[in-house]
C-alpha positions as CSV (number, residue, x, y, z in Angstrom):
1,M,64.6,130.8,80.0
2,S,61.4,130.3,82.1
3,I,62.0,129.1,85.6
4,L,59.3,127.4,87.6
5,V,59.6,127.9,91.4
6,C,57.6,125.3,93.4
7,G,57.5,126.2,97.0
8,S,55.7,128.2,99.7
9,L,54.2,131.7,99.9
10,A,53.9,132.8,103.5
11,F,53.4,135.7,105.8
12,D,56.1,136.2,108.5
13,T,54.9,138.1,111.6
14,I,58.0,139.0,113.5
15,M,57.8,140.3,117.1
16,V,60.5,141.5,119.5
17,F,60.3,140.9,123.2
18,G,62.2,143.6,125.1
19,D,63.7,141.2,127.6
20,R,65.1,137.6,127.8
21,F,62.9,134.5,127.8
22,R,65.1,133.0,130.5
23,N,63.9,135.7,132.9
24,H,60.3,134.6,132.5
25,I,60.5,130.8,131.9
26,L,61.2,128.9,135.1
27,P,62.9,125.5,134.3
28,E,61.4,123.8,137.3
29,Q,57.9,124.9,136.2
30,I,58.2,124.0,132.5
31,H,55.6,121.2,132.9
32,I,52.9,123.9,133.6
33,L,54.2,126.6,131.3
34,N,51.8,129.5,131.0
35,V,53.6,132.7,129.9
36,S,52.7,135.9,128.0
37,F,55.2,138.2,126.4
38,L,54.5,141.9,125.6
39,V,55.8,142.6,122.1
40,P,55.4,146.3,121.2
41,D,57.7,145.9,118.2
42,M,56.1,143.9,115.4
43,R,56.3,143.8,111.7
44,R,54.8,141.7,108.9
45,E,57.0,140.5,106.1
46,F,56.2,138.8,102.8
47,G,58.0,135.4,102.8
48,G,57.9,131.8,101.9
49,C,60.7,130.1,99.9
50,A,59.0,130.4,96.5
51,G,58.2,134.1,97.1
52,N,61.7,134.9,98.2
53,I,63.4,132.9,95.4
54,A,61.2,134.4,92.7
55,Y,61.8,137.9,94.1
56,N,65.6,137.4,93.7
57,L,65.2,136.0,90.3
58,A,63.1,139.1,89.3
59,L,66.0,141.3,90.6
60,L,68.3,139.4,88.2
61,G,65.9,139.9,85.3
62,A,64.9,136.3,85.0
63,D,61.5,134.9,83.9
64,A,60.4,133.4,87.3
65,R,57.0,131.7,87.7
66,I,55.7,130.8,91.1
67,M,53.8,127.6,91.7
68,A,52.2,127.7,95.2
69,T,49.0,127.5,97.2
70,V,47.6,130.3,99.3
71,G,44.6,130.9,101.5
72,E,41.7,133.4,101.3
73,D,43.8,136.0,103.2
74,A,46.4,136.2,100.4
75,G,45.1,139.4,98.9
76,P,48.0,141.6,100.0
77,Y,50.6,139.1,98.8
78,L,48.9,138.6,95.4
79,A,48.7,142.4,95.0
80,R,52.5,142.5,95.7
81,L,53.2,139.9,93.1
82,E,51.3,142.0,90.6
83,R,53.3,145.1,91.5
84,L,56.5,143.1,91.1
85,G,55.5,141.8,87.7
86,L,55.6,138.2,89.0
87,S,52.9,136.0,87.4
88,R,50.1,134.7,89.6
89,R,48.9,132.2,87.0
90,H,50.1,129.2,88.9
91,V,49.3,130.5,92.4
92,R,46.2,128.5,93.6
93,T,43.8,130.0,96.2
94,V,42.4,127.3,98.5
95,E,39.0,128.2,99.9
96,G,38.5,127.9,103.6
97,S,42.2,128.1,104.4
98,F,44.8,130.6,105.5
99,T,48.0,131.3,103.7
100,A,51.0,129.7,105.4
101,Q,52.4,131.9,108.1
102,A,55.1,132.0,110.8
103,F,54.8,133.9,114.1
104,I,58.2,134.6,115.4
105,T,59.0,136.1,118.8
106,T,62.7,137.1,119.4
107,D,64.2,138.1,122.7
108,L,67.2,140.4,123.4
109,D,69.6,137.4,123.2
110,D,68.2,136.6,119.7
111,N,66.6,133.4,120.9
112,Q,63.4,132.7,119.0
113,I,60.0,131.0,119.7
114,T,58.3,130.3,116.4
115,A,54.8,128.9,115.6
116,F,54.2,127.9,112.0
117,H,50.8,127.3,110.5
118,P,51.1,125.6,107.1
119,G,47.6,126.3,105.9
120,A,47.1,126.1,102.2
121,M,50.7,125.0,101.7
122,S,49.7,121.5,102.8
123,L,47.6,121.2,99.6
124,S,50.5,122.2,97.2
125,H,50.1,118.8,95.6
126,Q,47.0,120.1,93.9
127,N,49.3,122.0,91.5
128,R,50.9,120.2,88.6
129,V,54.2,121.1,86.9
130,G,52.6,120.1,83.6
131,D,50.2,123.0,83.8
132,A,53.0,125.5,83.4
133,E,54.0,125.8,79.7
134,G,57.4,126.6,78.3
135,I,59.4,125.8,81.5
136,E,63.1,125.0,81.0
137,L,64.4,124.9,84.6
138,G,62.8,124.4,88.0
139,I,63.3,124.1,91.7
140,V,61.4,122.1,94.3
141,A,61.8,124.2,97.4
142,P,60.3,123.7,100.9
143,D,56.5,123.3,100.6
144,G,53.8,120.8,101.5
145,R,55.3,117.3,101.8
146,D,53.2,115.6,99.1
147,G,53.7,118.6,96.8
148,M,57.5,118.3,97.0
149,L,57.4,114.6,96.2
150,E,54.9,115.0,93.3
151,H,56.6,118.0,91.8
152,S,60.0,116.2,91.8
153,R,58.4,113.3,89.9
154,Q,56.6,115.7,87.5
155,F,59.8,117.6,86.7
156,A,61.6,114.4,86.0
157,E,58.8,113.0,83.9
158,A,58.6,116.2,81.8
159,G,62.4,116.1,81.3
160,I,62.9,119.5,82.9
161,P,66.1,119.9,84.9
162,F,65.5,121.0,88.5
163,I,67.1,121.7,91.8
164,F,65.9,119.6,94.8
165,D,66.1,121.9,97.8
166,P,64.5,120.2,100.8
167,G,65.5,122.9,103.3
168,Q,63.6,122.9,106.6
169,G,61.2,120.3,105.1
170,L,63.8,117.6,105.1
171,P,62.7,115.9,108.4
172,M,59.3,115.2,106.8
173,F,60.8,112.6,104.5
174,S,62.1,109.1,104.9
175,G,65.5,108.0,103.7
176,G,63.9,106.2,100.8
177,E,61.9,109.2,99.7
178,L,65.0,111.4,99.8
179,M,67.0,108.9,97.8
180,D,64.2,108.9,95.2
181,C,64.3,112.7,95.0
182,L,68.1,112.7,94.6
183,E,67.8,110.2,91.7
184,L,65.2,112.4,90.0
185,A,66.9,115.7,90.5
186,T,69.5,117.4,88.3
187,Y,71.0,119.4,91.2
188,C,70.6,119.3,95.0
189,S,71.1,122.3,97.2
190,V,71.4,122.1,101.0
191,N,73.1,123.9,103.9
192,D,75.8,122.0,105.9
193,Y,73.4,120.9,108.7
194,E,70.9,119.6,106.1
195,A,73.7,117.8,104.3
196,R,74.5,115.9,107.5
197,M,70.9,115.1,108.0
198,L,70.5,114.0,104.4
199,S,73.5,111.8,104.7
200,E,72.2,110.2,107.9
201,K,68.7,109.6,106.4
202,T,70.0,108.1,103.1
203,G,73.1,106.3,104.5
204,L,75.1,108.0,101.8
205,S,78.2,110.1,102.1
206,V,78.3,113.6,100.6
207,A,80.5,112.2,97.8
208,E,78.0,109.4,97.1
209,M,75.0,111.8,97.1
210,A,76.9,114.0,94.7
211,R,77.3,111.2,92.2
212,R,73.5,110.9,92.0
213,V,73.1,114.5,90.6
214,Q,75.0,116.7,88.2
215,A,76.0,118.9,91.1
216,L,75.5,119.0,94.9
217,I,75.8,122.4,96.4
218,V,76.4,122.7,100.2
219,T,76.2,126.2,101.7
220,R,78.2,126.9,104.9
221,G,77.2,130.4,106.0
222,A,80.2,132.7,106.5
223,E,82.5,129.9,105.3
224,G,81.1,130.1,101.8
225,S,79.8,127.1,99.9
226,E,81.0,123.8,98.4
227,V,80.2,122.7,94.9
228,H,80.5,118.9,94.4
229,V,80.7,118.2,90.7
230,A,82.4,115.7,88.5
231,G,84.0,114.0,91.4
232,E,85.6,117.2,92.7
233,C,84.7,119.6,95.5
234,V,85.1,123.3,94.5
235,Q,85.2,125.9,97.3
236,V,83.3,129.1,96.6
237,P,84.1,131.9,99.1
238,C,81.5,133.9,101.0
239,V,81.1,137.4,99.6
240,P,81.7,139.9,102.4
241,A,78.6,141.9,103.5
242,A,79.0,145.6,104.3
243,V,76.8,145.0,107.4
244,I,75.0,142.0,108.8
245,V,71.3,143.0,109.5
246,D,69.1,139.9,109.1
247,P,69.9,136.4,107.8
248,T,66.2,135.7,107.0
249,G,65.9,134.7,103.4
250,C,69.6,134.5,102.7
251,G,69.3,130.8,101.6
252,D,66.5,131.8,99.2
253,A,68.5,134.7,97.8
254,Y,71.4,132.2,97.2
255,R,69.0,129.8,95.4
256,G,67.8,132.6,93.2
257,G,71.3,133.4,92.1
258,L,72.1,129.8,91.6
259,L,69.0,129.3,89.4
260,H,69.7,132.4,87.3
261,G,73.4,131.4,86.8
262,I,72.4,127.9,85.6
263,A,69.7,129.3,83.3
264,S,72.2,131.8,81.9
265,G,74.6,129.1,80.9
266,M,77.2,129.8,83.6
267,S,79.3,127.0,84.9
268,I,78.0,125.6,88.2
269,E,80.9,127.3,90.0
270,Q,80.1,130.7,88.5
271,A,76.4,130.2,89.4
272,A,77.4,129.5,93.0
273,R,79.5,132.7,93.0
274,L,76.5,134.7,91.8
275,A,74.4,133.0,94.5
276,S,77.0,134.1,97.1
277,V,76.7,137.7,95.9
278,M,72.9,137.6,96.2
279,G,73.2,136.2,99.8
280,A,75.5,139.0,100.8
281,I,73.2,141.6,99.4
282,K,70.2,140.1,101.2
283,I,71.9,139.9,104.6
284,E,72.4,143.6,104.6
285,H,68.6,144.2,104.7
286,R,65.8,143.3,107.0
287,G,63.3,140.7,105.8
288,G,63.4,138.3,102.8
289,Q,62.2,140.7,100.1
290,N,63.3,144.3,101.0
291,H,66.7,144.4,99.2
292,A,66.4,146.1,95.8
293,P,69.8,146.2,93.9
294,S,69.9,146.9,90.2
295,R,71.6,144.4,87.9
296,E,74.4,146.8,87.6
297,D,74.8,146.8,91.4
298,I,74.8,143.0,91.4
299,A,77.4,142.9,88.6
300,G,79.6,145.3,90.5
301,R,79.5,143.2,93.7
302,Y,80.4,140.1,91.6
303,A,83.3,141.8,89.9
304,A,84.7,143.2,93.1
305,A,84.6,139.8,94.7
306,F,85.7,137.6,91.8
307,G,87.5,139.9,89.4
308,E,85.3,139.4,86.4
309,S,81.9,140.4,85.2
310,P,79.0,137.9,85.6
311,W,77.4,138.8,82.2
C-alpha cells in the first residue's frame, strides 16, 4: 500500500550551551535583553515531520512518498532521500527560499531556546494530493497552515483515508477549521497536551471528537497511549526503552508505526502497539533519523512487549 506523507522537511541545527541560561539572563533587565551564548558543541540533523515519518515507514518496509516543499539549500537532504530510496517526486523546490529549519540552543538544565524559520514550508499548499498516483493511505502532518487545510480537503475529496495530525501546528487553526479537519479525517492523532488544546478550541470533549473519526489516538509519553474507537478507550502501554537518549522525533516514529500498522491491515490497537515500539526504538538514539533497526529487530521488540509477532 502506498502512503502519502504530507508535512515538513527541515534541517535541525542543535547547539549546546555549557552553562545555564539563568546565569546570563537577568530578569530585571529582560526588557533590554542582549545576550550571546558560546556553543562549541553543534550538530545538524535531518528532520521535519514528513521526513521523520517517512524514514520510519522505510524502516518498516512501507512504500512511503513524501509531499513537501523545500528551498534552494535542500541539496544535502534531497541526496539523503535518494540514498534512503525515498521518492523525491513530490518534493517541490521553491526558488528564492530556504528549507524550513530550527535553530535550537540547549543549556545544562535542558532548557531550550528555539528559533524556527518556516521558509518553503509556508508554500506547501502549492502541492496537490491528486498529483500523487496510486495512494491508498495518507497523513496530514505539521506543515504550512494553508497546505494542511488544503491537503485534508484533497484527501477527503479523493476518498483516501488519512490521519489528521496537527501537532505543533495546532495553534495556527481556529476551532471551526479544526472541526472541519476532524470531519474530513479518518483518524486523528495528537499528544495529551494537544488533545486538551483541540478540545478547548473545538468545544468538544475527547469522546465527542472521537465520534467524528474512526479512531482518535492520544499519546501520553511514558504513560503510553489511548485509542478511542467505537465508543471505547483502549489503553496501549509504553514500550520500555533500554536507555533514554533523545525524545526528538519520537512522535513521528510513533506516527510511522501507526500508519504502517493501518496499511498492513492491523487493528487500530495493534497499530498503536507497533507505534509504541517505534517510539521506544527512536528514543534510544540521538536525532530523528539515526536509529536503524531491521524489521526483525522491530518484530522482536514487539513480541517481547506484547507476546505476539506483528507480522
